[in-house]
C-alpha positions as CSV (number, residue, x, y, z in Angstrom):
1,M,126.7,64.6,110.4
2,A,126.0,67.2,107.7
3,T,124.4,66.2,104.4
4,E,125.1,68.0,101.2
5,L,122.2,69.0,99.1
6,T,122.5,68.8,95.4
7,S,120.9,71.3,93.1
8,T,118.4,68.7,92.1
9,T,117.4,68.1,95.7
10,I,117.1,71.8,96.3
11,T,114.9,72.2,93.2
12,N,112.7,69.3,94.3
13,I,112.3,70.9,97.7
14,L,111.5,74.3,96.2
15,E,108.8,72.7,94.0
16,A,107.3,70.6,96.8
17,V,106.9,73.3,99.4
18,P,104.9,76.2,98.0
19,G,106.0,79.6,99.2
20,I,109.4,78.5,100.4
21,K,111.1,80.5,97.7
22,T,110.0,83.7,99.2
23,V,111.3,82.5,102.7
24,L,114.7,81.5,101.4
25,R,115.2,84.4,99.0
26,S,117.8,86.9,100.2
27,P,116.9,90.3,101.6
28,A,119.1,91.9,99.0
29,A,117.1,90.3,96.2
30,D,113.9,91.6,97.8
31,A,115.4,95.1,98.1
32,M,116.5,95.0,94.4
33,V,113.0,94.0,93.3
34,N,111.3,96.6,95.5
35,L,113.6,99.4,94.4
36,T,113.1,98.5,90.8
37,R,109.3,98.7,91.2
38,A,109.7,102.0,93.1
39,A,111.9,103.4,90.2
40,A,109.2,102.4,87.7
41,G,106.5,104.1,89.9
42,V,104.6,100.9,90.5
43,T,105.1,101.0,94.3
44,S,106.3,103.6,96.8
45,F,110.0,104.0,97.8
46,E,111.0,102.4,101.1
47,I,114.3,103.5,102.6
48,K,114.8,100.1,104.2
49,D,115.3,98.6,100.8
50,A,118.0,101.2,99.9
51,K,119.7,100.5,103.2
52,E,119.6,96.7,102.6
53,L,121.0,97.1,99.1
54,M,123.8,99.3,100.3
55,R,124.7,96.8,103.1
56,F,124.8,94.0,100.5
57,A,127.1,96.1,98.2
58,F,129.4,96.9,101.2
59,R,129.6,93.3,102.5
60,R,130.5,92.1,99.0
61,G,133.2,94.8,98.6
62,L,131.4,96.5,95.7
63,I,131.5,99.9,97.5
64,N,133.7,101.2,100.3
65,N,132.5,102.5,103.7
66,E,132.6,106.2,102.7
67,E,130.5,105.7,99.6
68,H,128.1,103.5,101.6
69,D,127.6,106.3,104.2
70,Q,127.4,109.1,101.6
71,V,124.7,107.3,99.5
72,L,122.6,106.6,102.6
73,A,123.0,110.2,103.8
74,D,121.9,111.5,100.3
75,V,118.9,109.1,100.3
76,E,117.8,110.0,103.8
77,G,118.1,113.7,103.1
78,A,116.0,113.3,99.9
79,V,113.3,111.3,101.7
80,Q,113.2,113.9,104.5
81,A,112.9,116.8,102.0
82,R,110.1,115.0,100.2
83,H,108.3,114.4,103.5
84,N,108.6,118.1,104.3
85,R,107.3,119.2,100.9
86,L,104.3,116.9,101.2
87,A,103.5,118.2,104.7
88,A,103.7,121.8,103.5
89,R,101.4,121.0,100.6
90,K,98.9,119.4,102.9
91,T,99.0,122.4,105.3
92,A,98.5,124.8,102.4
93,R,95.6,122.7,101.1
94,D,93.9,122.6,104.5
95,E,94.3,126.4,104.9
96,K,92.5,126.9,101.6
97,K,89.5,124.8,102.7
98,L,88.9,126.9,105.9
99,P,86.3,129.6,105.5
100,P,87.6,133.1,105.9
101,P,87.2,134.6,109.3
102,K,84.0,136.7,109.7
103,P,84.7,140.4,110.3
104,K,83.7,141.8,113.7
105,V,82.0,144.9,112.3
106,A,78.5,145.9,113.4
107,A,75.9,144.1,111.4
108,A,75.2,146.3,108.5
109,K,72.4,145.4,106.2
110,K,73.5,144.5,102.8
111,P,71.5,145.7,99.9
112,K,69.7,143.0,98.1
113,P,71.4,142.3,94.8
114,R,69.3,143.1,91.7
115,V,68.7,140.2,89.5
116,A,69.1,141.2,85.9
117,H,67.1,138.4,84.5
118,A,64.0,138.8,86.8
119,P,60.8,139.6,84.9
120,K,59.6,143.2,85.3
121,R,56.3,143.7,87.1
122,L,53.6,145.5,85.2
123,K,51.8,148.3,87.0
124,V,48.1,147.6,87.1
125,A,45.7,150.5,87.8
126,P,43.5,149.8,90.8
127,K,40.0,148.7,89.9
128,K,37.3,151.4,90.3
129,P,34.1,150.3,92.0
130,K,31.3,149.8,89.5
131,K,28.4,152.3,89.6
132,P,25.0,150.8,89.8
133,A,23.1,151.1,86.6
134,P,20.3,153.6,86.7
135,K,17.0,152.1,87.5
136,K,14.2,152.2,84.9
137,P,10.8,153.3,86.2
138,K,8.4,150.5,86.5
139,P,5.1,150.9,84.7
140,S,2.5,151.8,87.1
141,A,-0.8,150.1,87.4
142,K,-2.9,153.3,87.4
143,K,-2.4,154.2,83.8
144,R,-4.6,151.4,82.5
145,R,-7.4,152.2,80.4
């Protein structure tokens, strides 16, 4: 025998069991919340949310089958184009990081670059050897008187 739950009973159950709201919440409500966050730039766009919201609108008779299919095709095309652009950017960024290939030319010596701010060296004349001083004659002992 089925028992009807009143709104008060449902409210009491929802308050008594933490986290049950998220379990009982409809997938369409989750999709609306996620798409709203994605539109604001808070989270990333998930195509599963767009599909769920389109299913919800179709089941409720808010859109017809043709519009449902057209919107999903547009969204999937935009997501694929975005994915391709991101992949191309990543490839271009990776190519810039690679060092250029070395040329296969015989090893030629490169001239050393001159540094403009290097101090100039002064030319110093080589030192001449010192000449010995002339010797003074020593007084001899014979000259004594």
